[in-house]
C-alpha positions in Angstrom: 13.5 -14.3 13.3 10.9 -13.3 15.7 7.4 -14.8 15.7 6.1 -11.6 14.2 8.7 -11.6 11.4 7.8 -15.3 10.8 4.0 -14.1 10.5 5.0 -11.4 8.1 6.8 -13.9 5.9 4.0 -16.6 6.1 1.6 -13.9 4.9 4.0 -12.6 2.2 4.4 -16.1 0.8 0.7 -16.7 1.0 -0.3 -13.6 -1.1 2.5 -14.4 -3.5 1.3 -18.0 -4.1 -2.2 -16.5 -4.7 -1.2 -13.7 -7.0 0.4 -16.1 -9.3 -2.7 -18.0 -9.6 -5.2 -15.0 -10.0 -2.9 -13.2 -12.7 -3.7 -14.1 -16.3 -1.2 -16.7 -17.8 -2.0 -16.7 -21.4 1.0 -15.8 -23.5 1.0 -12.3 -24.4 3.1 -9.1 -24.0 0.3 -7.6 -22.0 0.2 -10.4 -19.4 3.9 -10.8 -19.3 4.1 -7.1 -18.2 1.3 -7.5 -15.7 3.1 -10.6 -14.2 6.5 -8.9 -14.3 5.3 -5.9 -12.4 3.4 -7.8 -9.6 5.6 -10.8 -9.1 8.8 -8.8 -8.7 8.8 -8.8 -4.9 7.6 -6.2 -2.6 6.8 -5.7 1.1 3.1 -6.8 0.5 2.1 -4.4 3.2 -1.6 -4.0 2.1 -2.2 -7.7 1.8 -0.7 -8.2 5.2 -3.0 -5.6 6.7 -6.0 -7.5 5.3 -4.7 -10.8 7.1 -4.0 -9.0 10.3 -7.4 -7.2 10.6 -9.3 -10.3 9.6 -7.3 -12.3 12.2 -9.4 -10.2 14.8 -12.4 -12.2 13.7 -13.3 -15.1 11.3 -14.1 -15.3 7.8 -13.7 -17.5 4.6 -10.0 -18.2 3.9 -10.6 -17.8 0.0 -12.1 -14.4 0.6 -9.0 -13.4 2.6 -6.8 -14.3 -0.1 -8.8 -12.8 -2.7 -8.9 -9.6 -0.9 -5.2 -9.6 -0.2 -4.5 -10.1 -3.8 -7.1 -7.2 -4.8 -5.4 -4.7 -2.7 -1.9 -5.6 -3.9 -3.0 -5.5 -7.5 -4.4 -1.8 -6.9 -1.1 -1.1 -5.4 1.1 -2.6 -8.1 -1.2 -0.8 -10.9 -0.4 2.6 -9.1 3.4 1.8 -9.0 3.6 1.2 -12.7 1.9 4.5 -13.4 3.8 6.3 -10.7 7.1 5.3 -12.5 6.1 6.5 -15.8 8.1 9.3 -17.5 5.1 11.6 -17.2 4.9 11.0 -13.5 8.1 10.3 -11.3 10.2 9.1 -14.4 11.8 6.3 -12.3 13.8 3.4 -14.0 14.2 1.1 -10.9 11.5 -0.5 -8.8 11.9 -3.5 -6.4 15.6 -3.7 -7.7 14.6 -4.4 -11.3 13.7 -1.9 -14.3 10.4 -0.4 -14.1 7.7 -1.8 -16.3 7.9 0.9 -19.0 11.8 0.4 -19.1 11.5 -3.4 -19.5 8.7 -3.3 -22.1 7.6 0.1 -23.3 5.6 3.1 -22.1 2.3 2.1 -23.8 2.4 -1.4 -22.5 3.2 -0.1 -19.0 0.1 2.0 -19.2 -2.1 -0.7 -20.3 -0.6 -3.2 -17.8 -1.6 -1.0 -15.1 -5.1 -0.4 -16.6 -5.6 -4.1 -16.8 -4.5 -4.8 -13.1 -7.1 -2.3 -11.6 -10.2 -4.2 -13.1 -8.9 -7.5 -12.2 -8.7 -6.4 -8.5 -12.5 -5.6 -8.7 -13.2 -8.7 -10.4 -11.5 -10.7 -7.5 -13.9 -8.9 -5.1 -17.0 -10.0 -7.1 -16.0 -13.6 -6.4 -16.2 -13.2 -2.6 -18.5 -15.7 -0.9 -20.3 -13.1 1.1 -23.6 -11.2 1.2 -24.3 -9.1 -1.9 -24.6 -5.8 0.3 -21.0 -6.6 1.8 -19.6 -7.2 -1.6 -21.0 -3.9 -2.9 -19.6 -2.1 0.1 -16.1 -3.5 -0.3 -16.2 -2.6 -4.0 -17.2 1.0 -3.2 -14.6 1.3 -0.5 -11.9 0.1 -2.7 -13.1 2.3 -5.5 -13.0 5.4 -3.3 -9.5 4.6 -2.1 -8.1 4.6 -5.6 -10.1 7.4 -7.2 -10.2 11.1 -7.2 -10.6 11.5 -3.4 -7.9 8.8 -3.0 -4.9 7.5 -4.8 -5.3 9.4 -8.0 -6.3 12.7 -6.3 -3.1 12.4 -4.1 -1.0 11.8 -7.2 -2.2 14.9 -8.8 -1.5 16.9 -5.7 1.9 15.4 -5.7 2.7 16.4 -9.2 1.6 19.9 -8.8 2.9 20.5 -5.3 5.3 23.4 -4.9 7.6 24.9 -2.1 4.7 26.9 -0.6 3.0 23.8 0.5 2.1 23.5 4.4 2.5 20.4 6.5 -1.2 20.2 6.6 -1.4 20.1 2.8 1.4 17.6 2.6 -0.4 15.3 5.2 -3.6 15.3 3.0 -1.5 14.5 -0.2 0.1 11.5 1.7 -3.1 10.4 3.1 -4.8 10.3 -0.3 -1.9 8.8 -2.4 -0.8 6.3 0.1 -2.7 6.3 3.3 -6.3 5.7 1.9 -5.5 2.3 0.5 -3.6 1.2 3.6 -6.5 2.2 5.6 -8.9 0.5 3.1 -6.9 -2.8 3.3 -7.6 -2.8 7.1 -11.4 -2.0 6.7 -11.9 -4.8 4.1 -10.3 -7.4 6.5 -12.6 -6.1 9.3 -15.8 -6.4 7.1 -14.9 -9.7 5.8 -14.5 -11.1 9.4 -17.8 -9.4 10.4 -16.3 -7.1 13.0 -18.4 -4.6 15.0 -18.6 -1.1 13.5 -16.7 0.3 16.5 -13.8 -2.1 16.0 -13.6 -1.1 12.3 -13.6 2.4 13.1 -10.7 1.8 15.2 -9.0 0.1 12.5 -9.9 3.0 10.1 -8.3 5.6 12.7 -5.2 3.3 13.1 -4.8 2.9 9.3 -4.9 6.8 8.9 -2.0 7.1 11.4 0.2 4.2 10.0 -0.5 5.3 6.4 0.9 8.6 7.0 3.9 7.1 9.0 4.6 4.7 6.2 4.9 7.5 3.6 7.2 9.6 5.8 9.3 6.6 6.4 9.5 6.2 2.5 10.8 9.7 2.2 13.4 9.0 4.8 14.4 5.8 3.0 14.8 7.7 -0.2 17.5 9.7 1.5 19.3 7.0 3.6 18.9 3.7 1.8 21.2 2.8 -1.1 19.4 1.1 -4.2 20.7 -2.3 -3.2 18.7 -2.1 0.0 15.6 -0.1 -1.1 15.2 -1.4 -4.4 14.8 2.1 -5.7 17.2 4.8 -6.9 18.7 6.6 -3.7 17.7 10.2 -3.7 15.4 10.1 -6.6 12.9 12.5 -4.8 15.7 14.9 -4.1 17.0 14.7 -7.7 13.4 15.7 -8.8 13.1 18.5 -6.3 10.0 16.8 -4.9 8.3 18.2 -1.7 8.7 15.5 0.9 8.6 15.5 4.7 12.4 15.8 5.0 12.4 18.8 2.7 10.0 20.6 4.8 10.7 19.4 8.4 14.2 18.1 8.0 15.3 14.6 8.3 15.3 14.5 12.1 11.8 16.2 12.1 10.5 13.6 9.8 11.8 10.7 11.9 10.3 12.3 14.9 6.8 12.6 13.2 7.0 9.2 12.0 7.7 7.6 15.3 5.0 10.0 16.9 2.4 8.6 14.5 3.4 5.1 15.3 2.8 5.7 18.9 -0.5 7.3 18.3 -1.5 4.4 16.1 -0.7 1.9 18.9 -2.7 4.1 21.4 -5.7 3.9 19.2 -5.5 0.0 19.6 -5.8 0.1 23.3 -9.7 -0.9 23.3 -8.8 -4.0 21.4 -6.3 -5.2 24.2 -4.0 -8.2 23.3 -6.0 -9.1 20.2 -4.2 -6.2 18.4 -0.7 -7.0 19.4 0.3 -7.9 15.9 -1.0 -4.6 14.8 1.0 -2.8 17.3 4.2 -4.5 16.2 3.3 -3.6 12.6 3.2 0.1 13.6 6.8 -0.4 14.9 7.8 -2.2 11.8 6.5 0.5 9.6 8.9 3.3 11.0 11.8 0.9 11.5 12.1 -0.6 7.9 15.0 0.7 5.7 13.4 -0.6 2.3 
């Protein structure tokens, strides 16, 4: 593996270890469902972004670990709810039965409900000034609220074939990109980066967030379940509006690669310090799962 691939593995292992520690361990159906849905693998992109952005400065290691766990808990909560029969109605996630299939729909809803406040509880434990803690709580709340993840999910559910590319971009940014962007910002604020640098991370995050979602749409078409961990063609089978359905598969690939290049261009002022973020932009659009 390359040095960058080793770094990704190191950060995945790190967040996986810490997720096991922060999740409740008492013996109950609810905690079993929570641990099942979080500890079943995954790319851990959002925690990795926290680590990579905080690598640009210096911060308390425990705060880094807790923030990495917090953004992943929010992501996992959203996946549980996305998979529900009333949403995407998927029965496979990360190569395993989805939470509502493994347990039941009510338990899945409540497991997701429990993961979200746990993320905010972790941020409350940060060893930072109270104003920074409040700022990070606010950033994360906005990322998963009506102007972020939940708002994007509503748009996704009610989107029809008359949608424009601009409307699709906004939906993807809210549903997926906003939390990716916020993960970078959290790492930046934790490591006390200058506002100018955090703004660069924010702009970079907007580009790779959209690129990531477009690549997900491509993976849905091209990657079998054994590779992606999800049912191949599930978006097509449900007649969902995706980038390939509007721009075509090659158009979607071109757009994703263009966004990755734009993201790397945004990082120019950070010089070599941001090399790993540049490599991540390439990873986002080259992955097949």
